[in-house]
DRENPA-626609 format. One record per atom (N, C-alpha, C, O): z, x, y. Coordinates in steps of 0.05 Angstrom, whole numbers, plus 5000, padded with zeros to 4 digits. Last residue first. Layout:
N
ZXY...
// end
This chain:
431
245314850407243314650412242014710439240214560448246315500376246915290396244715090397242415150389249215860322246815730334247615510352249315340346254116360336253416110323251015980337250816000362251917050346253616810352252616570336250416570324251717610301250417410318252217170322253817100305252018290291253518040289252317850309252017920333249118740302248818620276250218360272249718210253253819050345251119030335251018910306252718980290259318620369258218880358255418840347254718620339259118220428259218240399258218510390256318620402258518140481260418340474260718370444262318540434255017720486254117980495255918210487255118440486258117290470256117400451255017670459254217830443261117170515262417290492260417420472261017620460257216950548258517200557259917340533259917580531255916510517253916710522255116980531254217190523260716220518259716330493257616540496257616740481260816080572262916250561262116380535262616610530256315740573256315980590258516180580258016420580258215330539255915490531255815750547255215960536262415110569262915240543260615420534261115640523259514910613261615110617262115260591262315510591256114540589255014760605257114980608256415210605259814190565257914340548256814580564256614800553262313980610263914140591262014300573262714530567258113690631259113920646260814100628260814340630257813290591255513470596256413720611255413940605262813040594262113180570259813380574259713600563262212820645264413010640263813180615264213420615258212460634257612690651259812900650259313140654260812090599258412230591257912480608257412690597265111910631265612060606263212220598263412450589262411640671264011870678264612040654264512290655260211220641258411410654259911660661258911880657265010960627263211070606261311280618260911490606266810790676268411000662266711130640266911370635262810410686263110640703264710860690264011100693264110040645261510180645261610430662260410630655269109870663268910010637266310170635266310390625267509630710269409860711269210020685269210260686260309490707263209420706264909670708263909900707254809470747256209640728259209570730260409590751248709170761251609130761252809310739252009310716243509360803244609360776247609340777248909490792240709360853242809160847243709140819244608930810237109730871236009510855238209320845237609130830240210090902237709980912236809730898235909540910245010190873245110120901242609980910242709780925243110340822244910110825245110010854245209770859240110790835238810560823240510300826239510090832244111140853242011050872240610800861240010620877247111210806248411100830246310990849246610770859243211450773244511200765245711060790245410820794242211910803240011720798241211450790240111240798246912200802246112090828243911870823243811670838246812350748249012180758248212050784248711810788242212660747242312420730244512230740244111990741243713080782241512900789241512640773241012430784247613340752248413200776246213000785246812780794244013550715246113360706247113200730247512960728241113900746239713670735241713460724241113220724245014280760243614130781242413880770242613660782246314470708248414340725247014170746247913940751241514700692242614470677244714320693244814080693241015120730239014910729240114660715239714430724245215440713245315320740243315090741244014880752243115580662245715440664245915300691246815070693238315860667238215590656240915440660240815190663237416230729238016190701238215900693238415720710235916340782238816310776239416260746241816260739230316440785232216560804235116560795236616750799227916160743227216440748229316580765229916810761230015650750230715800726230116090729231616260720227515530800230515530797231315690773233215860774222015550789223215730809226215750805227315970807221315140750220615420744222015610763223015820755223114690781224414770755223915060749225715210743219514680823222314740829223814820803225614990804215014520793215014780807217914860814218615100811216514010777216014210757216114490769217114680757217013750827219313780811218914000790220814150784211713720844213613900859216113950842217114170842209813350806208713620807210613810822211014030812213012890817213013010790212013300791213113470778211912790871214612860863214712990836216213180831206412670867207312890883210112980875210613220872206612200835205312440825206112690840206612900828209411860870210411910843209312160832210712330820205811830913208511960916209712030889211012240886201711540887201211820897203811970901204112200893204311060876203211220854202711510863203211690847205810880928207910940908206811120885208111300877200710800951202610990963204711070942205411310940198710410916197310670919199210880930199311100920202209990927202210120900200910390901201810580889200609870978203309960974203510100947204910300944195509660973195809930985198610040980198910290979192609310927195409350936195709630947196109820931187209310914188509060922191209100936191908940953186409830898185009740921186209480932186209430956189609850853190310020875188909920901190109930923186709500821189409430828190309590852191609490871182109820815181909560829184709460838185009350860184310220784183310290810183010040827183510040851185409930737187610040752186810110781188310080800180109810722182009590727184409690744185309550762178010310713177010150735178809930742179109860766181310450668181210610692180310460716181510470737180510110625183010070641183010230667184510170685176710140587175910010612178309970631178109820650177910430543179110160544178110000568178509760570175310900554174610760530175610470531174310290521178011070600175211000602174310830578172810640581183111180578182810980599179910880602179410640605181911600543183011350532182611120553181910900545180211990580178411900559179311630548177611450544184712060612182311950625180311850603178911650607188312270573188812010587186311900599185911650597185812750553186612520535186812260550185812060541185013050601182812980583183412740565181812560562190213100621188112960636185812870619184812650621192413390578193513130585191512970602191212730597189513870579189113680557190213400563189113200554191614060628188714050623188113840601186513660605197114090620196013870637193013850635191913640640197714540588198514280578197214050594196313860582195714940623194514890597195214620586193414480576199314910668196414870671195114790645193614600643204215030644203914780659200914710661200114480658203115550626203815340607203315070620202114890607202515790676200215780658200615570636198815430628207715740694205615590708203015580691201615380692210516090659211015800658208815640672208215410663205816580633207816490652208216190649206616050637205116930570204216740590206516680609208816710603203917190510204617280537203417090557201017080561206616780459204416910472205216990500207016870512211216510452211016770438208516920446208317160442210716030476211616250493211716510478212416720490209715680435207415790450208216020467206516190473214815540419213215700401210815820416210116050410216315230463217915470456216315650438216315900441212714820458212415000480213915260476213115470483215014570413212314690411211814890434210615090429220014410434219914600412217214730409217014970403218414050474219914290482219814500459219614740465215613660443214313800465215714060471214514280472219513450409217313610397215913770419215214000414222713190446223813410431221613580419221813830418219212800464220113000483221313240468220913470477218612480418216312620428217112850447215913060448224112310412222712450390220412610401220112850395225112050461226812270452225412440431225412690432221211630461221311840482222812090473221912310477222711340416220111480416220011700438219011910433227611150434227611330411224911480410224911720403225610830475227311050482227411260459227411500463222910450443221410620462223010860471221911080474227210220416225110350401223510540419222910770412230009990459231310200442229210360427229410600425226309620478227209840495228510060479228010300485226009270435223609420443224409660460223309880457231109050436230309210413227909380420227809620413234109110502232708970480231909170458232109410461239509060540238109270525236709130501238109040482239708760603239808720574238208940560235908990566239008830657241009000643241108960613242509110599235408490679235108770685237008950670236609190669236907980660234408090651234208390656233108530639243607930636241807930659239208070650239308270635247907900602245407770594243407750617241807570618253208080604251907970628249407810622248807610635255008310556255608030561254207910585254007660587253008870560251808670542252508380549250708210548255809240589253509110602252508870586251108700597259609440555260509300579258309150593258808960608256409680518257909450510259009300534259209050533254210110548252409910536254009650529253009430534258810410563256910310583255310070572255009870585261210540514262710390534260810260555261210030562257010840491257810590479259410420499259010170500257011290525254611120523255310840512254410640521262211490513261411410540259011230540259011020554261811610458263811420467263011310495263111070500257712000458257411750443259311540453258511300456260212400489257712270499257312000485256511810497264412530455265012420481262512280493262812060505261512750412263112510407263712370434263712130436259313200438257513000426259012730422257912520427264013480450262413370472260413160462259912960476265713600396267413450415265713320437266113090443261413910376262113650363263713480382263313230384262014330412259514190411259913910397258813710406267014540401266614410427264014250428263714060443266314780351268014540353267514390379267514140380259414980341262215030349263714770351262414550353255214900283255814870311258814920316260414900298249715100242252615060246253215060276251915190291244014820209245214970231248214910232249114700224240314630172242914730163244314900184245515100178235614400187235814690189238414810180238715050180236713840174234113980167234514280166233614410147241913700189240713600164238413770155238113830131243013970237244913990215243613910188244114050168238713840270239214120264241114150240240714340224239413290273237013400260237413690252236613770231244313270300244113150273241713260258241913330235242813510349244813630332244713530303244913680284239113120367238313400363240213550345239413690327242212660372240212670350239212950346238413020323245412880416246612790391244512790369245012910348242412990461243513220447244613130419244713300401241212520487239412600465240312850451239112930430244212320528245512330501243612420479244312400456241012310572243312490572244512520544245712730538237611900558236512170560238812370559238612580546241211470561239911530535238811820536239011960516242311470615244411540596243311610569244311790555237311300635238411570642240511650623240611890615236910790613235010990605236011270612235711460596241110530639241210560610239310770601240010930583239110550693241610690685241910730655242710940646234410210686234210490692236710650685236610860673234709730632235209820659234910120662235210270642229209540589232009620593232309710622230309760636223909360591225809230572228709310576230509160568220909660624220309380623222309220607222508980609222310180614223510050638222809750640224009610655219210340572222010260567223210120590225009950586214410520595214510260582217310160578217809920579216011040614215110830633215410550620216410370633217211280565219211270586218511050606220210900614212511250536214811110526216911080548218310870550209511600568208711320565211011150556211510940566212112090560212111970587211411680586212511510600211112160505213912130515214012010542215711840548205512190505206811970492209711930500210711710503204712660535203612410544205112170532205811990545207413030501208312990528207312730540208712590554204313010455207012910453208212870481209812680485199513230478199512970466202412850464202812620471201313740495200213550514200313270503201113080517202714000448204813940468203813730488205413570497197414000427199613880412201913800431202913580431194214290463193714000459196013860445196413620449195114820463196514660484196214370478197814210488191715010424194514980417196114830438198214720432186815090447187214830432190114790425191014560420186815600469187215370486187915120471189414950481190516130441188215950438188715690453190815570450193516580488193916360468191216210466189916160486192916970528192117030501192216800482191116830460191817180595192316950577191317020549189017110546195317650631192817600617193417390595195217430578199817370680199317540657196617460644195717240647197517300749198717200725198217380702196317540703198017290819197517460795199017350771201417310772195616700853197716900847196917050821195316960805191516340857192316480882194416700876194816870894190716110808188416240821189316420844188016620850195715880797194716100779192416250792192116490789195815500837197815700836196915940820197216170827191415170823191415320848193415540849192815760859193414970774190915130775190715290800189915520800198014700789198314930772195815100773196015350773195614290821197514470833197814730816197814950827192314040782191114150806193014360819192114580826196013860744193914040736192714180760192214420759199013510775200313740764198313950756198714190760195013120784196013270807197513530797197213740810194212940732191913050747192813210771191613410778199212740716198112990704195813110720195513350720200112280747202012510748200712770738201112980750195611970732196012050760197912290762197412470777196811900676194312050685194612140714193912370720201411590680201511860667199112030676199412260682199111140703201211290718201511570706201811770721195910980661194711060686196611220703195811410716199710830622198011070617196611160643196211400647201910360639203510600641201810850638202411060650199709820666198510040651200010300656199510440675201709410699202509420671201609670656202709730635204309160758202609360747203509420718205909480714204808460772206008710764203908900754201808820743203608040829202908140802204208410797204708570816205707440865204907720862204207790833204307620816206806910873209007080862208307370860210007540855204806590932203806750909206106930899207207080915207306350974205806170956204906320931204306200910209806761000211306510997209906330976211306170963207807340961208007190986209606930981210706900959206907990933208307730932208407600960209007740980204508480924202908270936204308000936202907790938207608660863206208740887204608500897203608340882214108670830211408570834210308680861211708770878217809160790217508970813214508890816212709030806217909530749219609290746219209090769220308870767214809980758214709860732216209590730215809440711215610150811212910090801212909930776211209750772221210220814219810030831217109950820216509720820222110630777223310370772221910160789221409930780219311040802218610960775219710680769218210520758222011100851219311000851218410900823217010700821226911310832226811060847224110930847223810690843225111780807226411580791226411310805225911100793222812070850221212000827222411770811221011590802227412150881225211990892223411890869222511660869230112480845231312230853229212040865229211800859226512910841227012740817228512480824228212280810226113130894223713080877224312870856222912670853231413190911229513030926227212950909226312710910233513540871234713270876232713090890232312860882230213990877230313850852231413570856230313370844231214130931228514070922228513910896227013720893236714230931235614010948232813930939232213700938236914660895238414410889237214180905236813960894233815040923233014950896234314680889233014500879236815100970234015020972233114910945231714700943241615280951241615020964238714920966238214680963239815780931241015580913240915300925240215110912238116030978236215970957237215760938235715580930243116061005240915911017238815830996237815610995245716400970246816130974244615950986244315720978242616860978242716740951243716450953242816270939243716971031241016911023240916770996239416580992249117091029248216861045245416781036244816541035249317550998250417300987249417061002248916850991243017910999245717841010246617590997245117430987240018340954239918070966242718000974244618010959238518790925239418820952239218550967238518530990234818400881235518670889236118680919234618580935235817920830235517980859236418260865238518350856232217970770234817980783234418050813232818220819227517530744227917780760230617760774231217570789228317290678228217240707228817500722230417670713223917380624226417450637226317420667224317510679220016780610220317070615222917140628224116970642222616270566221616360592221816660594223516780581224416170514222515990527221216110551218816060556227816540491226316360473224316190487222616070474230516930517231616660518230016460503230816220502227317380504230117370496231217090496232717010478220717260478222617310500225417260490225917110471217417590426218617350436220817410457222417600454212018020439214718000429216017760442215717710466205717680434207517880445210217840433210717650418199917590391202517500402204117730413204017950402193517870412195617800393198117700407198417730431188317550451190117770444192217670425192717430422185217100460184117360468185917590460185017820463183316520420185016670439183916950443181917020431180416170387181616410375183616550394185416690384178815710416179315690387181015930377182715900360178015820471179115560462180115560433182115430427176016340473178416280487179716020477182116000474171316280442173316470434176016410447178116410434168515900473169415830445171616020436173515940423167616220519169115960520170215880493172515810491164616660500167316700513168916440514171416450510159916380477161816540461164516580474166616530462156016140505158315980499160516140485162716040481151816500508153316440533155916290528157716300544151916920449150916730468152716670490154916780492155016930383153617050405152916840425153216600420159117030325158216870347157017040369157817270374161417340285158517280283157417140308155017140312166817390295165317630288162317580290160717760297168416870308169417090324167917350319167617510338166616530268165116550293166016780311164416890326167016400214167916660224166516720250165416940254166115890197163716060202164416340211162616510214171215690198169915740172167515920175166916070157172115650253173715840238172415900211172516120201168415270269168115540280169815740264169015970260170414830239167714920235167415210244166315380230175414750260175214820232172414940226172115130210173914590312175514830308175314930279175015170275171114110300169714340312171214600308170014810302175313790280173013860263171414100274170514270258178513750326179513880302177313970283177314190272175013460360175913730367176913880343176414120340174612970332172213140335173013430343171713620333180312830337179012870311176413030313176113220298181512790392182912990375181313040350180913280342178512370412178112640423179212850404178013060401180111940383177211970387176512240400174212330398185611960389184512050364181512090366180412270353186311720439186912010436185612120410184512340410184911190425183411340445183811640443181911790445189011080389186211080379184411230399182611370391193311090423193211290402190411310391189411530385192210630454192210890466191911110446190411300450192810250413190210270426190010540440187910680439198110320399196110380379193310410392191710570383200510160448201010420437198810500417197810730418198909630453197809830472198310110462196610280466202009410411199109390410197809600429195909740421207109510431206209640406203209630403202009820393207409200478207409490480206409630454205109830456203008670493205308770477205109070474203009180468198508500517200408640534202808740518204508880530195508210481194608480487196408640505196108880508197807720481198607900459197608180465198808370454199707600551198007570527198907760506200407950510203707680587201807470592200107410568199107190565209707870595207907880572206007640575206607420565212307820642212408080629210308100607209308320601211907300660210307500674210407770661208707940667218607150642216007060650214507280666215707420682221907540591221807450619219007360626217107500618222407300525221307500543221107390571220107170574228307080495225907000508225007230527226607340541230707440437231107300462228407240475226307360467230107790397231807570392232407410417234307260418226708220396228908240414230908010409233208040417223008090355224308350355226808360372228808480365221207590369222707620344224207880344226507890334218607720417220807530417222507560392225007550393214608080400216708170419219107980419221408080421211707740361213107980353215208060374217508120366208607330380211307260373213007510366215407500366203607570390205107440412208007400405209807440422202207720339202807930359204307820383205907960395201407220316203507390306204307600326206607660330197007040346199506890346201907060337204007050348193007420334194107400361196707250362198507330378192707290276193507550286194507540315196607650321190806760269193506820262194507090274196807120281185606600278187406590301190206690295191906700313182806600232182206820251184006810275184007000292
// end
């Protein structure tokens, strides 16, 4: 009966081929794979009964036969209130309102406001994320302190504030009549929770700069999947930029490998968690794209997804007894409380800035701002937390971001050219 804990203890060491840093893994219950399955079991305890109830109401044809005080709630959650609308032109968001009689100075001010808001929100969020997941709290001369280990609690903190902000925004502003069945948000919510969890957990095994570069290079698996599964075709510049991104990431990772420093070694666990992040995040965006076929605003999407995110995370935390444990950690360390609250505020504000920027200036400008943010995040992390980047590694980072800017430029040119195509002729599918 003792073999299972022993195997689980040895799995991280066997997977990475190196010794796990002291304090990172106090028991077999702290192994990320074990926690992943425990969290998944908690989500399943909510998803499975919900699925059975939805099937029950559909089989009973409740939409025609149902009555009573619960009918509007069940109708909204299971069936929705109206048919799908025509899919928006850009596939994800309502057409942005073009500025009318707006001076150039005002537009520049708006652009600077959006850029500053996005940079401040996500750069602060990145710095705090690394601080919370990789540093100890309460350290003294005699006490080494303790690390916060429950990534799911941080996801819950982020989602509860985003849910509150989106709910207040929807209540105070005029929104389109909602028509999507509420249960459909649960799919995007579940994948969004898992992608965020993988992102937090990965910082225990890899450096923050490595994580940022991995996010920047996720266009490569997206293109591969599109080629193999959907038989999509791509332009030559898309293959070129994908190859440049691969070269840049390889230069960075290979230049960091000989250091063997705990903060820069890319472990097997970190690679698996990053792959999980990319897979779950890709599903989230594609599912949200499908949901936008219903008439809804981006803030309504934010509210619907975060409703289920709060439900899943708080349910799983309560089942594990981890909610009280995390609250006790907050009570012991006021500094952690401040960091967790700021992390949530930055996440919620960042989402609102995303919606506003895309609505005012379009996706291309937003992509440029966020690409710059990734570059600044690597620089800031290296300055604050002392990550060492060699000359070759720095060149690799430069190659990656040069390729990303090239993609933005080429895509904007292709969009302009596609508007001039004769009727019936469509441009090549883009990533």
